[in-house]
TORVO-273866 format. One record per residue (C-alpha): residue number from 1; chain; residue in three letters; x negated, y, z negated. Coordinates in nm, 2 decimals. Example, Ala and Ser with C-alpha at 12.3 -4.5 7.8 and 13.67 -1.06 7.14 Angstrom:
TORVO-273866
REC|1|A|Ala|-1.23|-0.45|-0.78
REC|2|A|Ser|-1.37|-0.11|-0.71
This chain:
TORVO-273866
REC|1|A|Met|-2.23|-1.07|-0.09
REC|2|A|Ser|-1.94|-0.84|-0.17
REC|3|A|Arg|-1.63|-1.04|-0.17
REC|4|A|Ala|-1.43|-0.73|-0.19
REC|5|A|Ala|-1.16|-0.66|0.03
REC|6|A|Ala|-0.95|-0.37|0.09
REC|7|A|Arg|-0.63|-0.24|0.31
REC|8|A|Ala|-0.76|-0.07|0.66
REC|9|A|Ala|-0.53|0.18|0.56
REC|10|A|Leu|-0.77|0.31|0.35
REC|11|A|Ile|-0.92|0.47|0.66
REC|12|A|His|-0.66|0.57|0.84
REC|13|A|Met|-0.77|0.89|0.89
REC|14|A|Leu|-1.09|0.83|1.10
REC|15|A|Pro|-0.96|0.70|1.44
REC|16|A|Ala|-0.84|1.12|1.52
REC|17|A|His|-1.12|1.23|1.33
REC|18|A|Leu|-1.30|1.06|1.57
REC|19|A|Ala|-1.15|1.09|1.84
REC|20|A|Ala|-1.13|1.50|1.79
REC|21|A|Ala|-1.54|1.49|1.83
REC|22|A|Gly|-1.52|1.30|2.14
REC|23|A|Val|-1.59|0.94|2.02
REC|24|A|Lys|-1.41|0.64|2.14
REC|25|A|Pro|-1.20|0.49|1.77
REC|26|A|Asp|-1.19|0.16|1.91
REC|27|A|Lys|-1.57|0.16|2.04
REC|28|A|Val|-1.64|0.20|1.64
REC|29|A|Phe|-1.38|-0.06|1.49
REC|30|A|Arg|-1.49|-0.34|1.73
REC|31|A|Gln|-1.87|-0.29|1.64
REC|32|A|Val|-1.75|-0.35|1.27
REC|33|A|Gly|-1.48|-0.68|1.39
REC|34|A|Met|-1.20|-0.46|1.35
REC|35|A|Ser|-0.90|-0.32|1.58
REC|36|A|Leu|-0.73|0.03|1.58
REC|37|A|Asp|-0.41|-0.23|1.49
REC|38|A|Asp|-0.59|-0.35|1.16
REC|39|A|Val|-0.62|0.05|1.08
REC|40|A|Ala|-0.25|0.09|1.18
REC|41|A|Ser|-0.08|-0.20|0.99
REC|42|A|Gly|-0.29|-0.19|0.68
REC|43|A|Lys|-0.43|-0.52|0.74
REC|44|A|Val|-0.63|-0.64|0.48
REC|45|A|Val|-1.03|-0.65|0.57
REC|46|A|Ser|-1.33|-0.66|0.38
REC|47|A|Arg|-1.46|-0.35|0.26
REC|48|A|Ser|-1.75|-0.36|0.39
REC|49|A|Gln|-1.62|-0.36|0.70
REC|50|A|Ile|-1.49|-0.01|0.59
REC|51|A|His|-1.84|0.07|0.47
REC|52|A|His|-1.97|-0.01|0.82
REC|53|A|Ala|-1.70|0.19|1.00
REC|54|A|Leu|-1.77|0.51|0.81
REC|55|A|Ala|-2.15|0.49|0.88
REC|56|A|Leu|-2.10|0.42|1.25
REC|57|A|Ser|-1.90|0.71|1.25
REC|58|A|Ala|-2.10|0.94|1.08
REC|59|A|Arg|-2.37|0.87|1.27
REC|60|A|Ser|-2.20|0.88|1.60
REC|61|A|Ile|-2.05|1.21|1.52
REC|62|A|Gly|-2.41|1.36|1.35
REC|63|A|Met|-2.22|1.42|1.02
REC|64|A|Ala|-2.35|1.31|0.70
REC|65|A|Glu|-2.08|1.44|0.48
REC|66|A|Ile|-1.82|1.28|0.68
REC|67|A|Gly|-1.65|1.10|0.39
REC|68|A|Leu|-1.57|1.47|0.23
REC|69|A|Ser|-1.34|1.58|0.58
REC|70|A|Leu|-1.18|1.21|0.58
REC|71|A|Gly|-1.09|1.24|0.17
REC|72|A|Ala|-0.96|1.60|0.21
REC|73|A|Ile|-0.73|1.50|0.49
REC|74|A|Ala|-0.62|1.17|0.38
REC|75|A|Asp|-0.24|1.15|0.38
REC|76|A|Pro|-0.10|1.00|0.11
REC|77|A|Ala|0.17|0.84|0.28
REC|78|A|Gln|-0.02|0.62|0.47
REC|79|A|Leu|-0.21|0.47|0.14
REC|80|A|Gly|0.13|0.34|0.03
REC|81|A|Pro|0.16|0.30|-0.34
REC|82|A|Ile|-0.22|0.52|-0.47
REC|83|A|Gly|-0.05|0.77|-0.24
REC|84|A|Leu|0.23|0.81|-0.41
REC|85|A|Ala|0.14|0.79|-0.72
REC|86|A|Met|-0.03|1.11|-0.69
REC|87|A|Lys|0.33|1.33|-0.66
REC|88|A|Ala|0.53|1.10|-0.91
REC|89|A|Gly|0.42|1.26|-1.22
REC|90|A|Ala|0.53|1.49|-1.51
REC|91|A|Thr|0.15|1.61|-1.55
REC|92|A|Ala|-0.16|1.54|-1.30
REC|93|A|Glu|-0.27|1.26|-1.59
REC|94|A|Thr|0.00|1.08|-1.54
REC|95|A|Cys|-0.04|1.09|-1.20
REC|96|A|Leu|-0.42|0.94|-1.21
REC|97|A|Gln|-0.32|0.64|-1.47
REC|98|A|Ala|-0.07|0.57|-1.25
REC|99|A|Gln|-0.30|0.52|-0.90
REC|100|A|Ile|-0.52|0.34|-1.16
REC|101|A|Lys|-0.26|0.12|-1.22
REC|102|A|Leu|-0.17|0.06|-0.85
REC|103|A|Met|-0.55|0.08|-0.75
REC|104|A|Pro|-0.52|-0.31|-0.68
REC|105|A|Thr|-0.26|-0.31|-0.38
REC|106|A|Met|-0.51|-0.10|-0.18
REC|107|A|Gln|-0.83|-0.29|-0.27
REC|108|A|Ser|-1.02|-0.49|-0.48
REC|109|A|His|-1.31|-0.49|-0.71
REC|110|A|Thr|-1.26|-0.15|-0.85
REC|111|A|Ala|-1.26|0.00|-1.16
REC|112|A|Ile|-1.17|0.31|-1.26
REC|113|A|Val|-1.08|0.45|-1.61
REC|114|A|Leu|-0.98|0.82|-1.72
REC|115|A|Gln|-1.26|0.88|-2.02
REC|116|A|Lys|-1.12|1.17|-2.28
REC|117|A|Arg|-1.42|1.38|-2.43
REC|118|A|Glu|-1.33|1.65|-2.65
REC|119|A|Asp|-1.24|1.92|-2.39
REC|120|A|Glu|-1.33|1.73|-2.10
REC|121|A|Thr|-1.12|1.42|-1.90
REC|122|A|Ile|-1.40|1.23|-1.66
REC|123|A|Trp|-1.27|1.00|-1.37
REC|124|A|Thr|-1.53|0.74|-1.33
REC|125|A|His|-1.43|0.53|-1.04
REC|126|A|Arg|-1.66|0.21|-0.94
REC|127|A|Leu|-1.69|-0.01|-0.62
REC|128|A|Val|-1.79|-0.32|-0.81
REC|129|A|Gly|-2.02|-0.55|-0.64
REC|130|A|Asp|-2.08|-0.36|-0.30
REC|131|A|Asp|-2.43|-0.24|-0.21
REC|132|A|Glu|-2.58|0.08|-0.09
REC|133|A|Thr|-2.37|0.05|0.20
REC|134|A|Cys|-2.04|0.22|0.00
REC|135|A|Trp|-2.18|0.54|-0.08
REC|136|A|Leu|-1.92|0.72|0.22
REC|137|A|Leu|-1.62|0.53|0.08
REC|138|A|His|-1.75|0.70|-0.31
REC|139|A|Glu|-1.76|1.03|-0.13
REC|140|A|Gly|-1.44|1.03|0.01
REC|141|A|Ala|-1.25|0.91|-0.30
REC|142|A|Gly|-1.39|1.21|-0.45
REC|143|A|Ala|-1.32|1.43|-0.19
REC|144|A|Phe|-0.92|1.28|-0.17
REC|145|A|Thr|-0.91|1.27|-0.58
REC|146|A|Val|-1.01|1.66|-0.55
REC|147|A|Ala|-0.75|1.73|-0.26
REC|148|A|Met|-0.44|1.55|-0.43
REC|149|A|Leu|-0.55|1.74|-0.75
REC|150|A|Arg|-0.55|2.11|-0.60
REC|151|A|Gln|-0.24|2.00|-0.43
REC|152|A|Leu|-0.10|1.93|-0.82
REC|153|A|Leu|-0.25|2.20|-0.97
REC|154|A|Gly|-0.30|2.47|-0.69
REC|155|A|Asp|-0.52|2.54|-0.45
REC|156|A|Gly|-0.75|2.74|-0.70
REC|157|A|Trp|-0.84|2.47|-0.89
REC|158|A|Ala|-1.16|2.31|-0.93
REC|159|A|Pro|-1.34|2.05|-1.14
REC|160|A|Ser|-1.63|2.13|-1.32
REC|161|A|His|-1.90|1.89|-1.22
REC|162|A|Val|-1.89|1.58|-0.98
REC|163|A|Ser|-2.14|1.32|-0.93
REC|164|A|Phe|-2.22|1.02|-0.71
REC|165|A|Pro|-2.42|0.72|-0.75
REC|166|A|His|-2.62|0.73|-0.43
REC|167|A|Arg|-2.89|0.99|-0.35
REC|168|A|Cys|-2.79|1.30|-0.15
REC|169|A|Lys|-2.73|1.15|0.22
REC|170|A|Gly|-2.64|1.52|0.34
REC|171|A|Gln|-2.72|1.85|0.28
REC|172|A|Arg|-2.61|1.94|-0.11
REC|173|A|Ala|-2.45|2.28|-0.02
REC|174|A|Arg|-2.20|2.16|0.17
REC|175|A|Tyr|-2.08|1.96|-0.12
REC|176|A|Glu|-2.07|2.22|-0.37
REC|177|A|Asp|-1.89|2.44|-0.13
REC|178|A|His|-1.65|2.18|-0.07
REC|179|A|Phe|-1.59|2.10|-0.43
REC|180|A|Arg|-1.64|2.42|-0.56
REC|181|A|Ala|-1.88|2.28|-0.81
REC|182|A|Pro|-2.23|2.18|-0.94
REC|183|A|Val|-2.26|1.82|-0.77
REC|184|A|Ser|-2.52|1.58|-0.87
REC|185|A|Phe|-2.64|1.25|-0.71
REC|186|A|Gly|-2.81|0.91|-0.86
REC|187|A|Asp|-2.54|0.85|-1.14
REC|188|A|Gln|-2.57|0.50|-1.27
REC|189|A|Gly|-2.36|0.32|-1.00
REC|190|A|Ala|-1.99|0.53|-1.03
REC|191|A|Met|-1.88|0.84|-0.87
REC|192|A|Arg|-1.73|1.08|-1.15
REC|193|A|Ile|-1.56|1.38|-1.13
REC|194|A|His|-1.55|1.62|-1.47
REC|195|A|Met|-1.28|1.82|-1.55
REC|196|A|Lys|-1.11|2.05|-1.80
REC|197|A|Arg|-0.86|1.80|-2.04
REC|198|A|Ser|-0.60|2.12|-2.04
REC|199|A|Asp|-0.55|2.09|-1.69
REC|200|A|Leu|-0.48|1.74|-1.66
REC|201|A|Ser|-0.19|1.79|-1.91
REC|202|A|Thr|-0.03|2.11|-1.85
REC|203|A|Pro|0.32|2.04|-1.69
REC|204|A|Leu|0.36|2.05|-1.30
REC|205|A|Arg|0.58|2.30|-1.15
REC|206|A|Ala|0.91|2.11|-1.06
REC|207|A|Lys|0.85|2.13|-0.70
REC|208|A|Asn|0.56|1.88|-0.71
REC|209|A|Ser|0.74|1.59|-0.91
REC|210|A|Ala|1.12|1.62|-0.86
REC|211|A|Gly|1.25|1.36|-0.65
REC|212|A|Phe|0.96|1.15|-0.66
REC|213|A|Arg|0.95|0.81|-0.83
REC|214|A|Phe|0.64|0.61|-0.98
REC|215|A|Pro|0.59|0.34|-0.69
REC|216|A|Asp|0.68|0.00|-0.82
REC|217|A|Pro|0.38|-0.22|-0.87
REC|218|A|Thr|0.57|-0.51|-0.78
REC|219|A|Ser|0.66|-0.39|-0.41
REC|220|A|Gln|0.28|-0.43|-0.29
REC|221|A|Glu|0.10|-0.76|-0.37
REC|222|A|Pro|-0.22|-0.69|-0.56
REC|223|A|Ile|-0.54|-0.76|-0.33
REC|224|A|Gly|-0.75|-1.03|-0.42
REC|225|A|Ala|-1.13|-1.12|-0.33
REC|226|A|Phe|-1.20|-1.12|0.09
REC|227|A|Arg|-1.07|-1.47|0.21
REC|228|A|Pro|-1.08|-1.40|0.56
REC|229|A|Ser|-0.91|-1.76|0.76
REC|230|A|Ala|-1.15|-1.92|1.04
REC|231|A|Ser|-0.95|-1.73|1.29
REC|232|A|Asp|-0.94|-1.39|1.16
REC|233|A|Ile|-1.38|-1.46|1.12
REC|234|A|Asp|-1.39|-1.61|1.48
REC|235|A|Leu|-1.18|-1.27|1.64
REC|236|A|Ala|-1.38|-1.02|1.42
REC|237|A|Val|-1.73|-1.17|1.55
REC|238|A|Arg|-1.58|-1.16|1.92
REC|239|A|Arg|-1.53|-0.83|1.90
REC|240|A|Met|-1.84|-0.74|1.77
REC|241|A|Val|-2.02|-0.94|2.06
REC|242|A|Asp|-1.84|-0.74|2.27
REC|243|A|Ala|-1.91|-0.43|2.15
REC|244|A|Ser|-2.24|-0.48|2.13
REC|245|A|Leu|-2.34|-0.66|2.44
REC|246|A|Ala|-2.43|-0.37|2.66
REC|247|A|His|-2.68|-0.23|2.40
REC|248|A|Arg|-2.82|-0.50|2.16
REC|249|A|Pro|-2.63|-0.78|2.11
REC|250|A|Val|-2.50|-0.86|1.75
REC|251|A|Thr|-2.70|-1.10|1.52
REC|252|A|Leu|-2.55|-1.36|1.29
REC|253|A|Ser|-2.74|-1.17|0.99
REC|254|A|Thr|-2.56|-0.85|1.10
REC|255|A|Ala|-2.24|-1.01|1.16
REC|256|A|Ala|-2.23|-1.14|0.84
REC|257|A|Arg|-2.36|-0.83|0.66
REC|258|A|Ile|-2.07|-0.63|0.84
REC|259|A|Leu|-1.78|-0.91|0.73
REC|260|A|Gly|-1.96|-0.92|0.37
REC|261|A|Leu|-2.08|-1.29|0.38
REC|262|A|Ser|-2.38|-1.45|0.38
REC|263|A|Ser|-2.53|-1.58|0.71
REC|264|A|Arg|-2.50|-1.95|0.59
REC|265|A|Thr|-2.12|-1.90|0.50
REC|266|A|Leu|-2.06|-1.73|0.83
REC|267|A|Gln|-2.21|-2.00|1.02
REC|268|A|Arg|-2.07|-2.25|0.83
REC|269|A|Arg|-1.68|-2.11|0.88
REC|270|A|Leu|-1.79|-2.09|1.24
REC|271|A|Asp|-1.92|-2.43|1.27
REC|272|A|Asp|-1.59|-2.60|1.11
REC|273|A|Tyr|-1.38|-2.37|1.35
REC|274|A|Gly|-1.56|-2.51|1.65
REC|275|A|Thr|-1.72|-2.21|1.77
REC|276|A|Pro|-2.06|-2.18|1.67
REC|277|A|Phe|-2.21|-1.80|1.66
REC|278|A|Glu|-2.45|-1.92|1.94
REC|279|A|Gln|-2.11|-2.04|2.14
REC|280|A|Ile|-1.95|-1.72|2.13
REC|281|A|Leu|-2.21|-1.49|2.23
REC|282|A|Asp|-2.32|-1.78|2.50
REC|283|A|Asp|-1.94|-1.78|2.62
REC|284|A|Arg|-1.87|-1.42|2.65
REC|285|A|Arg|-2.19|-1.35|2.85
REC|286|A|His|-2.08|-1.63|3.08
REC|287|A|Gln|-1.70|-1.50|3.11
REC|288|A|Leu|-1.83|-1.11|3.20
REC|289|A|Ala|-2.09|-1.26|3.41
REC|290|A|Thr|-1.86|-1.41|3.66
REC|291|A|Ala|-1.63|-1.13|3.64
REC|292|A|Trp|-1.87|-0.83|3.72
REC|293|A|Leu|-2.05|-1.06|3.95
REC|294|A|Arg|-1.69|-1.07|4.18
REC|295|A|Asp|-1.75|-0.70|4.21
REC|296|A|Glu|-2.03|-0.55|4.48
REC|297|A|Arg|-2.07|-0.21|4.34
REC|298|A|Ile|-2.20|-0.43|4.03
REC|299|A|Ser|-2.54|-0.46|4.10
REC|300|A|Val|-2.71|-0.86|3.95
REC|301|A|Thr|-2.96|-0.63|3.74
REC|302|A|Glu|-2.67|-0.41|3.59
REC|303|A|Val|-2.49|-0.72|3.52
REC|304|A|Ala|-2.83|-0.84|3.34
REC|305|A|Met|-2.82|-0.53|3.13
REC|306|A|Arg|-2.48|-0.47|3.06
REC|307|A|Leu|-2.49|-0.87|2.88
REC|308|A|Gly|-2.82|-0.73|2.68
REC|309|A|Tyr|-3.06|-0.94|2.84
REC|310|A|Ser|-3.43|-0.75|2.83
REC|311|A|Ala|-3.51|-0.85|3.19
REC|312|A|Pro|-3.29|-0.98|3.49
REC|313|A|Ser|-3.52|-1.33|3.48
REC|314|A|His|-3.37|-1.41|3.17
REC|315|A|Phe|-3.00|-1.32|3.28
REC|316|A|Asn|-3.13|-1.56|3.58
REC|317|A|Arg|-3.22|-1.84|3.38
REC|318|A|Ala|-2.87|-1.80|3.16
REC|319|A|Phe|-2.68|-1.80|3.49
REC|320|A|Leu|-2.81|-2.12|3.65
REC|321|A|Arg|-2.75|-2.32|3.33
REC|322|A|Trp|-2.37|-2.20|3.34
REC|323|A|Glu|-2.28|-2.25|3.69
REC|324|A|Gly|-2.59|-2.46|3.85
REC|325|A|Arg|-2.68|-2.17|4.09
REC|326|A|Pro|-2.84|-1.80|4.06
REC|327|A|Pro|-2.64|-1.55|4.05
REC|328|A|Ile|-2.70|-1.40|4.37
REC|329|A|Asp|-2.58|-1.76|4.53
REC|330|A|Tyr|-2.24|-1.73|4.33
REC|331|A|Arg|-2.22|-1.38|4.46
REC|332|A|Arg|-2.29|-1.43|4.81
REC|333|A|Glu|-2.06|-1.79|4.80
REC|334|A|Gly|-1.83|-1.65|4.60
REC|335|A|Val|-1.53|-1.66|4.54
REC|336|A|Ser|-1.32|-1.34|4.61
REC|337|A|Ile|-1.49|-1.03|4.61
REC|338|A|Ala|-1.29|-0.75|4.44
REC|339|A|Pro|-1.31|-0.50|4.19
REC|340|A|Ala|-1.32|-0.71|3.83
REC|341|A|Cys|-1.10|-0.68|3.54
REC|342|A|Val|-1.20|-0.77|3.19
REC|343|A|Glu|-1.00|-0.73|2.88
């Protein structure tokens, strides 16, 4: 499993993009164990969570090429040192080199190099140790890099070729229209942007570099491997459980995959914290069931469905175990019937 970590600010543009498409951002982020506050604060999360947030967003809005849109609208200031570095050099090449140097402040397990071959320079970007779910982040990184180079070199600038390590998931024509260059897929584990060497060495116009300084690499600590606290893991799993109950409750293996952990590691961490996965799921169902049963507007069958039970009888058995009586009796005997308010 990948141990890569990244600041959630890497996808700072995603909430607004989802909202504009009519998708509730919080719903998407909770399904991967994150919150909107995590994004706003730049919290360090598993890079796997970012991959899954992007994939879920692509499915939610029906756009496989979402990475291109997000990369193009990213705000460099929101990305901290790696974003500011793109405005601080005398040439585009020095800006790119500064970004490479500062990348560890934004994410771990990333290998980026600028390769020079005769009259060509190649930006090679690898996400080390990540599985096939990383494709959208590769596309977003490519789109952001090209967008920033266009700001530096002029909107008419275009690379000579762009390649991605994965197979094409969207419409190839959209990629070529976006980059204004040939685009290929399946390129040996890395995203590559091929550029004219002379473009990168041309002195930038004064307005692009005046007043900017290279960010201090020590101003933000480099990110190491993803080592979440037990409380962070517990909170992430609870968010996933809440977000998935009404459809298909998240499983231990799915939660582990989203967090970039093995199922055994996730179970052990939760057990050590005193909240086994099954207990988290069971406790949350119990809490929501008693709250919703206090609201007469919600039928017992609907409560069962909201909690992810395939049949009311399964819910009845669980509720009998929790409360010692069937849900219909709990409602009748119950406790003040009033509209429920559940956080």
